[in-house]
Every structure is written in C-alpha cells, then in structure tokens.
C-alpha positions as a Python dict, from the first residue, in 0.01 Angstrom:
ca = {
    (1, 'M'): (0, 0, 0),
    (2, 'S'): (132, 244, 300),
    (3, 'V'): (-98, 494, 198),
    (4, 'T'): (-506, 396, 312),
    (5, 'V'): (-712, 535, 8),
    (6, 'T'): (-1081, 603, 116),
    (7, 'V'): (-1381, 678, -33),
    (8, 'D'): (-1644, 913, 165),
    (9, 'T'): (-1994, 852, 1),
    (10, 'S'): (-2111, 1199, 150),
    (11, 'D'): (-1857, 1395, -92),
    (12, 'P'): (-1988, 1482, -375),
    (13, 'T'): (-1673, 1419, -594),
    (14, 'P'): (-1702, 1088, -766),
    (15, 'P'): (-1558, 826, -597),
    (16, 'Y'): (-1304, 755, -904),
    (17, 'E'): (-1165, 1095, -848),
    (18, 'Q'): (-1108, 1031, -491),
    (19, 'I'): (-922, 767, -534),
    (20, 'R'): (-717, 948, -826),
    (21, 'K'): (-642, 1217, -616),
    (22, 'Q'): (-541, 1030, -297),
    (23, 'I'): (-352, 862, -490),
    (24, 'T'): (-181, 1112, -701),
    (25, 'D'): (-159, 1332, -348),
    (26, 'A'): (54, 1024, -235),
    (27, 'I'): (298, 1019, -544),
    (28, 'E'): (366, 1338, -532),
    (29, 'A'): (406, 1373, -156),
    (30, 'G'): (684, 1097, -173),
    (31, 'A'): (462, 841, 8),
    (32, 'F'): (569, 626, -280),
    (33, 'E'): (893, 522, -461),
    (34, 'V'): (900, 461, -835),
    (35, 'G'): (835, 89, -890),
    (36, 'A'): (591, 1, -600),
    (37, 'P'): (337, -179, -626),
    (38, 'L'): (-18, -74, -623),
    (39, 'P'): (-332, -296, -510),
    (40, 'S'): (-512, -461, -831),
    (41, 'V'): (-828, -325, -934),
    (42, 'R'): (-978, -624, -804),
    (43, 'Q'): (-821, -567, -431),
    (44, 'L'): (-851, -220, -390),
    (45, 'A'): (-1236, -217, -526),
    (46, 'K'): (-1289, -519, -301),
    (47, 'D'): (-1155, -298, 1),
    (48, 'L'): (-1345, 22, -100),
    (49, 'G'): (-1640, -184, -115),
    (50, 'I'): (-1702, -53, -489),
    (51, 'A'): (-1736, -120, -807),
    (52, 'T'): (-1416, -276, -1003),
    (53, 'G'): (-1480, -22, -1307),
    (54, 'T'): (-1446, 289, -1037),
    (55, 'V'): (-1138, 157, -916),
    (56, 'A'): (-1000, 117, -1328),
    (57, 'R'): (-1145, 442, -1418),
    (58, 'A'): (-946, 593, -1146),
    (59, 'Y'): (-630, 343, -1222),
    (60, 'R'): (-677, 475, -1601),
    (61, 'E'): (-682, 852, -1551),
    (62, 'L'): (-343, 793, -1343),
    (63, 'E'): (-185, 599, -1616),
    (64, 'H'): (-308, 845, -1857),
    (65, 'T'): (-107, 1125, -1625),
    (66, 'G'): (201, 901, -1631),
    (67, 'M'): (167, 862, -1244),
    (68, 'I'): (155, 519, -1290),
    (69, 'E'): (202, 194, -1527),
    (70, 'S'): (-21, -118, -1548),
    (71, 'R'): (126, -452, -1732),
    (72, 'R'): (-38, -765, -1732),
    (73, 'G'): (93, -1004, -1523),
    (74, 'Q'): (313, -744, -1360),
    (75, 'G'): (53, -536, -1220),
    (76, 'T'): (40, -156, -1162),
    (77, 'K'): (327, 30, -992),
    (78, 'V'): (407, 419, -963),
    (79, 'R'): (597, 533, -1267),
    (80, 'A'): (647, 892, -1175),
    (81, 'A'): (870, 1034, -900),
    (82, 'A'): (766, 1247, -607),
    (83, 'R'): (783, 1614, -714),
    (84, 'P'): (1021, 1870, -520),
    (85, 'T'): (873, 2006, -203),
    (86, 'A'): (880, 2349, -333),
    (87, 'D'): (687, 2267, -644),
    (88, 'L'): (410, 2091, -483),
    (89, 'L'): (376, 2385, -230),
    (90, 'A'): (364, 2623, -507),
    (91, 'E'): (74, 2452, -654),
    (92, 'K'): (-145, 2413, -346),
    (93, 'A'): (-95, 2781, -274),
    (94, 'R'): (-165, 2856, -620),
    (95, 'A'): (-524, 2642, -587),
    (96, 'Y'): (-604, 2800, -256),
    (97, 'I'): (-498, 3160, -369),
    (98, 'D'): (-747, 3075, -653),
    (99, 'A'): (-1047, 2946, -467),
    (100, 'A'): (-1019, 3219, -213),
    (101, 'R'): (-1019, 3499, -503),
    (102, 'L'): (-1325, 3317, -667),
    (103, 'L'): (-1531, 3371, -318),
    (104, 'G'): (-1435, 3722, -349),
    (105, 'V'): (-1131, 3761, -120),
    (106, 'D'): (-853, 4011, -160),
    (107, 'D'): (-509, 3943, -141),
    (108, 'D'): (-447, 4143, 189),
    (109, 'A'): (-721, 3894, 359),
    (110, 'I'): (-564, 3566, 221),
    (111, 'L'): (-234, 3671, 365),
    (112, 'A'): (-410, 3744, 663),
    (113, 'A'): (-590, 3418, 643),
    (114, 'V'): (-237, 3202, 581),
    (115, 'R'): (-57, 3394, 885),
    (116, 'A'): (-331, 3319, 1109),
    (117, 'T'): (-345, 2951, 1069),
    (118, 'L'): (41, 2939, 1089),
}
C-alpha cells in the first residue's frame, strides 16, 4: 500500500470512519490504480494496533460504495477508478462552503477566506 493509513485516537471520529475516509481519499486522488491490492484486514489491524473488526467495518463500507472488492483467497483490491480532479475539487469546495455556511459565514467571507489562503 503506497498510502499510509493512520488512526488518531484523540479524534472523535470513529477509527473505522478514519480508515474508510483515508482510503477513499487516496483512491479518489489517484494514489491507487484499479486492481491495486490493499492490506488484509488482519495486517492493517496489526499495523494500526486496533481490532480486526474495526478494519473489517471500514472495508465493508468501502465495498458497499464500490470502492474496493474482497474475494476469498484473492485479497482486497481497489475497484473504483480515481474521479476526475475537477469533480473531486468541486465536491471538496461544496463541503467547505456547506461547513462555512453552518458557521453562519456569508458567501463574500467564504470567498475572501479562499483567496487569502491561495
């Protein structure tokens, strides 16, 4: 696996969700090719020092969304191709805008924050 998956125990996000998100983000960013192998549930759990059930849950959710597929005897592999960068960027922008609006920030301030960050 060319991407390092970590679990932050101080993060309130459940560990399975942290794993799912990191692998999803890596696939969408093109860090994995279709068919690339992922570590086994047991190996990733051992590497992270967590229960196998936690990794299994993350993998089940990734399988449910079509990102990966697991086959007995063949392991777990990436199934989905990376999304085009423009699509991924638009999704991330929408998430940022939604989060800012929940904080009560108006559109001009959102845009100013983005421009200031560039």
